[in-house]
C-alpha positions in Angstrom: 170.5 126.1 107.7 167.7 123.5 107.5 164.5 124.0 109.4 162.2 121.1 110.5 158.6 121.4 111.6 157.9 118.8 114.2 154.2 118.1 114.6 153.5 116.2 117.8 151.1 115.5 120.6 152.2 115.6 124.3 150.0 112.5 124.9 151.1 110.3 122.0 153.0 107.1 122.8 154.6 107.2 119.4 156.0 110.7 120.2 157.3 109.3 123.5 159.0 106.4 121.7 160.8 108.8 119.5 162.8 109.8 122.6 165.6 112.2 121.8 166.6 110.5 118.6 165.1 113.3 116.5 166.9 116.0 118.4 170.2 114.1 118.1 169.7 113.8 114.3 168.8 117.5 114.0 171.8 118.5 116.0 174.2 116.4 113.9 173.0 118.1 110.8 172.8 121.6 112.3 169.0 121.7 111.7 166.6 124.1 113.6 163.5 122.5 115.1 160.2 124.2 115.3 158.0 122.3 117.8 154.3 122.3 116.7 152.1 120.5 119.3 148.5 120.1 118.1 145.2 118.3 118.9 145.7 114.8 117.5 142.0 113.9 117.6 141.0 116.9 115.5 143.9 116.1 113.2 142.4 112.6 112.6 138.9 114.0 112.2 140.1 116.5 109.6 142.3 114.1 107.6 140.1 110.9 107.4 141.5 109.1 110.4 139.9 107.7 113.6 140.9 108.0 117.3 142.6 104.8 118.4 139.6 103.7 120.6 137.3 103.9 117.6 139.3 101.8 115.2 138.6 98.3 114.2 139.5 95.7 116.9 142.2 94.2 114.6 143.9 97.6 114.3 143.6 98.2 118.1 145.2 94.8 118.8 148.0 95.3 116.4 148.8 98.8 117.7 149.1 97.3 121.2 151.6 94.7 119.9 153.6 97.3 118.0 153.8 99.6 121.0 155.1 96.7 123.1 157.6 95.7 120.4 159.0 99.2 120.0 159.2 99.7 123.7 161.3 96.5 124.0 163.4 97.3 120.9 164.2 100.8 122.1 164.6 99.7 125.8 162.1 102.4 126.8 159.6 101.5 129.5 156.0 102.1 128.4 153.0 101.6 130.8 149.3 101.5 130.1 148.3 104.7 131.9 145.6 104.3 134.6 144.3 107.8 133.8 141.8 108.2 131.0 142.6 110.0 127.8 143.9 113.4 128.8 143.4 116.9 127.4 146.7 117.6 125.6 146.0 121.3 125.3 147.4 122.6 128.7 150.7 120.8 128.4 150.9 121.9 124.7 150.3 125.5 125.7 153.3 125.2 128.1 155.5 123.9 125.3 154.5 126.7 123.0 155.0 129.3 125.6 158.4 127.9 126.6 159.5 127.9 122.9 158.3 131.5 122.5 160.3 132.5 125.6 163.5 130.9 124.0 164.6 130.0 127.5 165.7 126.4 127.5 165.7 122.9 125.9 162.3 122.5 124.3 163.1 118.9 123.3 163.8 118.0 126.8 160.5 119.6 127.9 158.5 117.7 125.4 160.1 114.4 126.4 159.5 115.2 130.1 155.8 115.6 129.4 155.7 112.4 127.4 157.6 110.5 130.1 155.2 111.9 132.7 152.3 110.4 130.7 153.8 107.1 129.5 156.2 106.2 132.3 155.1 108.0 135.5 151.3 107.9 134.9 150.9 111.5 135.8 148.0 113.8 134.8 149.8 116.3 132.5 146.5 118.3 132.1 146.8 119.3 135.7 148.2 122.7 136.4 150.4 121.5 139.3 151.9 118.7 137.3 152.6 121.1 134.4 154.4 123.5 136.6 156.4 120.6 138.1 157.4 119.3 134.7 158.4 122.8 133.6 160.6 123.2 136.7 162.1 119.7 136.3 163.1 120.5 132.7 164.7 123.8 133.8 161.9 126.2 132.9 160.1 128.9 135.0 157.1 127.1 136.4 154.9 130.1 135.6 155.7 129.9 131.9 152.4 128.2 131.1 150.4 130.8 133.0 152.2 133.7 131.3 151.9 132.2 127.9 148.3 130.9 128.1 146.8 133.2 125.5 149.7 132.8 123.0 149.7 129.1 123.6 146.0 128.6 122.9 146.2 130.7 119.8 149.2 128.9 118.4 147.8 125.5 119.3 144.9 126.1 116.9 147.2 127.5 114.2 149.4 124.4 114.5 146.5 122.2 113.6 145.5 124.3 110.6 149.1 124.5 109.4 149.5 120.7 109.8 146.5 119.9 107.7 147.6 122.3 105.0 151.2 120.9 105.0 149.9 117.3 104.5 150.2 116.0 108.1 147.8 113.1 109.0 149.5 111.3 112.0 152.0 111.9 114.7 154.9 112.3 115.1 155.3 114.0 111.8 158.5 115.8 110.6 158.6 118.2 107.6 161.8 119.6 106.2 161.0 123.2 105.2 163.6 123.6 102.6 162.8 120.4 100.6 159.2 119.8 101.5 160.0 116.2 102.4 157.6 114.6 104.9 158.3 111.8 107.4 155.6 110.2 109.4 156.4 108.2 112.5 159.3 107.6 114.9 160.2 104.6 112.7 161.0 107.0 109.8 163.8 108.9 111.6 166.5 106.9 109.8 165.1 108.2 106.5 165.0 111.7 107.8 168.7 111.4 108.9 169.6 110.2 105.4 167.7 113.1 103.8 169.4 115.7 105.9 172.8 114.2 104.9 171.8 114.6 101.3 171.0 118.3 101.8 174.4 119.0 103.3 
């Protein structure tokens, strides 16, 4: 059985645009997914990158065009949130706690948080919103509260593990058995091919 570490941020538009394509690919090949939410800004800082707002204007402009292009190509609505950059930690703790509880579809939960940010313009750092998203995805709304300590601890470990594993951007997929790394939702076709080769 193949295992894939999926490094992500619950506030990344690129993770949102991945939709459920990764989960469908993994299911087709019988792969097990380990969801590893982390702090994207700290990842950039530790691997030589810059937060989007601090990049050169040329890069910022191109990123905006690419987001619009991919949104249209995938037929996935993508708004410009009115809320400022959010703290991804609380929603990430919820994902980690839900995964530890082994009580539901973690992929659907991750996508629900991402939709809340990039389609519904909701504050996914707010406790009430987090509980509502958990419930909407079929999880116990109190999961985040119960797993707060475990979530916080694992969140930091995920960042350390990501840097050690060679991650520098998100979404990032690493096949444990082969060590092959895939950066970006636009590399999912390559991941699909690689998993077929491992069969």
